[in-house]
N, C-alpha and C positions, 0 to 999 in steps of 0.2 A: 376699538381702542386705537387711537393714532399714536405713532411713534413719538411725536412731540409732546403729547399729553403724558405718555408714560415717562419719558425722560424728565419732564418738568416735575412730575410727582416725585421722582427719585431725588431730584435736586432740592425740592422743598423739604424733604425729610432728612436731608444730610447737609453737611457743610461743603459738599463737593460742588465744583463749578458745573455749568451745563455740559461742557465738553467731557469732563470726568464722569458726570452722570450718564452721558450717552455711552461712553466706553464701558463703564461698569454694568450698565443695563445689557449691552450686547454680550459682554463676557459672562454675566450671570445666566442669561438665556442659553448661551452655548454650553455652559457648564451643566445646566439642568438637563438640556437635551441629551448630553452624553450619558446621563444616568437613567433616563426614562426608557420604557419599552417603546418599540417602534410605533405602536398605536397611540400611546400617550403623547409621544413627541409630535405626531401628526395632529393630534387634538389640540395641543398647545399652539402649534404653528398656525392652525386654522383661526385661532383667536388673536393672533398677533398681526400688527401692521406688516405690509409687504416686505420691506427690507429686513425686519427682524425675523419674520417667518422664514424667509429665504435662508438666513444664517442658521436658524435652528434646523431646518431641513438639510442644509449642506453638512452640518455637523453630524447629523444622523447618517448621512451617506458615507462619511469617512469612517465611522465606527458602527459596527453591527452589534445589536443586542444591548441590553442594559448593563451599565457599569457603575453601580452605586458606590459612592465614597462618603466617608464620614464628614461631618461639618468642618472639622479642623483642616482636613485635607482639601476640602472644597475651597475654604477661605485662602489657604496657601496658594492653590492653583489660580484662584481668582486674582489674588494680589499680583502674581507674576504675569498673568494674562493682561490685566488692566494697568499694570505699572503703578499700583497703589500700595500704601502701607497695609499691613494686615488689619489694623484697626479701621482704616477707611474702607477696605474690602468687606469687612464684616458689616459695617454700617451700610454700605451700598447694597450688599446682598439682602439685608433685612428690609431696606427701603424698596427694592425691586419686588420682593415677595409680598410686602404690604400693598404695593401698588397693584400687583397681580390679584391679590385677594379682593380688592375693590373692583377691579376691571372684569374679572372672570365671573361666570356664574358660580354659585355656591358649589354645585356639582362639579364643575370644571376645576375649581380650586382644590376641592377635596380629592379629586382624581390625581392631580399633580402632587400634592403633599403626601398622599397615600403611597406613592411610588418612591418617595425619598426616604433615606435612613432617618432614624429617630434623631431629633435635635434641630431639624430645619425650621420647625414651627417656633422654636425659641429665638431664632434670628428675626423672624417677622414680628414676634410679640415684643421684642426689645425696641423696635422702631414704631410699629403700628399702634 
């Protein structure tokens, strides 16, 4: 999966510009990496393009261990991190998850979703 392809998929699913889609994609991946176990974060990073994988790994180095947060807190943090309204952040998060569902293997996507608190699949379903 190339970074441009992922960002384009997010832009096509949302009303966000390419620049906003790139920002929200990076922010979602960083936010997800904060919540995952070390092994799952490495698995996700292995499936991401170089620049995005590096950001996910850097985020893991800054914080040790999993730190799950509920969907509403995730959206609030994403909104602040990406400089978007909460509605745009919610839409962007759903679009990134939908794009990851398509890009990752079924097993890889299930590992990712399985480590997140309940409610994250509803973000993806609202978009995907």
